[in-house]
N, C-alpha and C positions, 0 to 999 in steps of 0.2 A: 284126365284132364291133359294135355298135351304135353309131351318129353319136355319141350323151350320153357312150358309154363313151370318147372319144378327146374332149371335153370335160373329161369326169370329172379324167381323169390331166393336164390342162393345167391344173390347178392350180386350179379353182373349186370343189374337194370341196365346201366345207362348204353351197357355195347349191344345187349342183344333181345330190349326192347321193338328196337326199327327191323332187327331180324325177323323177329317173331311176328308183327304188322307185317311184313312181306309173304310170308310163309301162309298167313291165315288168308291173304287176299290170295293168292295164286292157288293154293290147295282145297281143293273143292271139296273130291268126294273121301272117302273112309280110305281104299285101298292107298292113295296119294301121302296122306297123312302118315299110313305107317309108313310107307317105303322113305317119307321125307324122316318122321321121328327115328326109324334105324340107322339113318344115314349119317344122323346130328351124334346116334347114342355112338356110333363107329369112329366118327372123326373125334368126339370128346375120349372114350378108349384110348386111340392113336395117340391123344395129345399127353394124357398120362402117363401112359409107356415112354414115351419120348423124355416126359419129366422125372420119371423113375433112373430112366438110364442116365441122363443129367447130374443127378445127385448122384448116382453112382457111382460116374466118374468125379465129381467130388471128393466124395467118400475115400476114392484110391488115393486121389493127387493127394488129401490130405496127411492119407496112411505110408504113402511113398514119403514124403518132406522129414515126417516124424520119423523114419526108418533113415531118413540119410541122417537127420540130425544127432542120432543116437549113433550112428557108424562114424560121426565125425568125431564123437565126443570119447568113444571108444578108440579111436584113431591119437588122438591127442593124448591118452593117459598113455599109451603105450609109448610116449617120446619121453628117451631120457634123462632130458634136459629139463629141472623142475619147475621152471619157469613157463617153460611148453606146458608143460601139465597141470600147472597151478594158474595157469592167464584166464582161464574161463573164471575160477573163484574172485582174481584179482580184479575183473572187470566187472563181475558183479556188484563186487563190495563196494568199489567204486562208485557205481550209479546209485545205489542205498545210501550209501552216504553224502552222497552228491543231493539226493532226493530230499533228506532227512535234515541237511545244512539247510537246506532252503526251507523247507517247513518251519525252520526256527526263525529264519529270518523274514518271513511272513506273520510270525506269532509274534514275532518281538515288535515289528512296523519297523523298525532302524533300516530303513532305505529309502532315498530320495523319492520321493510322488514323481519324477519325472521318468523314473525305470520302473514305475507300479506295474507297467503293461509289459516289459520283459521277461520279468519275475514273475510273473503270473504265467507266460506261456512258457518259461521252461520250468514250472512246475508241473503242468500239464505235462507235456511231453517225460519229463523225468518222470510222472507217477505211470502213464502208460508205461515206459520202457519198466521201470521198478514191475510192475502186474507181468509184463512178456518176461523177466526173470524170472522171480518168483513162479511164474506157471513151467518157466523150463527147468527149474529145481524140483518143484516139489508137483507137478501134474498140472495136467486143466480139467477145467469141468464137461470137457466137451467129451471123453469118453464117458462121464459121470451123464449129462444129458440121453448122451447116446443109447446108455442100456436102460434108461429112466424110457425112452423114449419105444425101443426095442419090448420092453416089460409089459407096457401099456397094449402097441401092439397084438402080443400073443393074447392077452387077456379081453380081446376084445370080442 
C-alpha cells in the first residue's frame, strides 16, 4: 500500500485523492514510487515539526500572559491605597452581582418584551465575563487539560 493511501484513509480524502491519482498515473516503476513516498513522508514530517513549533509559540505566549497578569496583580497588591489594592475584588464583585441580578430578572420574567433581546445579550456577555472572573481567581482548566494531555502522551 503506497504511503498516500494511508494519508487518504486518514481523513484528507478531498485534498489528497486528486494528488494520489496524478502520482499513480505519472509514477511507473518501483524506484520512482519509493522516491515519491519518501518525499511525501519528508513533507509530512516537516509539516508536523512546523505545527509543533507553532504550538510551542502559542503555549509560551499563554504562559507569558499568565505571568504578566500575576505580576500586575502583585504590583497592585503592593500599593498603599486600599481602594487600588481592592479594586480587582470590587470589579469582580460588581460583575458577578450584575450577572446574578440579570439572571433574577430573566427568571422572574418582569421585563418588557421589547427589551428581551438586549437582556439576553447582556446575560450572555456577563456570563462570559463572570467565567473569566472566576478563572482569574480560581484558575483555569487549561493547565489541568495540559497536564492530562502530557500524561496521556507519556503513557503511549
